[in-house]
Steps between C-alpha positions, in 0.01 A plus 500: 500500500518743792251762614717766335501337157330713237267318262445592136248347262563511125239385249597394151833391647577215262684710242597847383444797731340285770790256524755783496307681775484187714876455470567863587269498802663180626840666467363786714417254778129445441317171531349490152175322426519431127163453331423398142299247302799293384603299804804341336651840416437617855666195652813572297505861620446404864774238479731776380401736782508237775353575841420856394206393285188287485297406191122519471328383183245775451278620219397851602164453328412225750351593839615166644858542381520854636361390838772235517761763411384721788518205738859422402601866517393518864370768731754769412602595147734792450508513119248391239608516136197455275687399186279231344351626176606529140386593151324283242464593135556823309180537301311826444202556726263435207645149471552449872477146633253522789640187665853643500378832636316313774812300585716812521245677723455195721875463556627857510207668678288245682805292591658805660172567680475144636856487630485849649174425685635172633830641626392845617446396865853357511641816341322717758644277774860554383591761761449794264733356236240353262537602136327388183685534171264456207676430173329722247635620168542810288191345334319602819487862391582497127294349220655347190363324194449131554535525874135549591443200726833538679475876543149462642628246753803702605295820525284298738801402713613863522157636594441222752831592664408869517160416649650264757749767607214739569297241688792383716641843585443433872652150487874414533529365144665670203359457149748538216513434125798426279432565131761342271536579134673261261639203694656209315425181691491141386120478491304829491491556124510128425180460701343804337553352155387150589849348485599661167871561569560695180231756586615511863863564405395776258370706793857555620681493165753780470414654838825594675469384860141411586439450869549154645311338787769586754467872424134491602569273796757749631239778473234293677727409790620859532138616526415228750795576728457876542442620857147433622397867469601517130243404233622479140162543333619429146837415353525497119802310370587480130813435295673813377409396145127522575360852508139378510303180455489563124835683458804272515846541353598210273844459350531374142 
């Protein structure tokens, strides 16, 4: 690594949007620090990317793990992609599972907080090029039945991003949010439904052309590589078939 190498950190990099983003950043010439809980999945990704990447086993709900991530990332970080998160369950609020709500908040909101705090000095030190891309969701500004715990968490990510942008207005760091709609990945819905593949597959049944992980990765990297004076506050990306969180075209 040379002094001119740009460093990017991607959390939740073991699959889906995170893995696709890591690959795309590596292709753009970044040294990519890939962080996720599942070390074996990370090692496979890093082996694929070669010298352009390094793996860090990291649970974003752990202070110790996040401190180790910051140490590996180094003194200058140009891009931070806070992607670790996810949805669990689809019960009405009246039947909400408190433990699942807690887990979603801990990962999506407090995990983003931990990683941002730990890496902010390195982002400030990146010669005016530091940018944070927080992976939100259309659930961050739209409510829908059964989505209470997830929408609460993603609303938190969006508001935290807006607050941070205000507080860091005099610092050389950009704060951005990408808000995907329906994205068909190998794990998001499967995790939400506790491994029930039939229910997970039904989410995308009949939908002509849901987004895939690479679509969101392309948007993230585009946001992260704008000139240093350009801040993309919020980028909403949905498939054409999705007019709103609750309004989706389905073919027979």
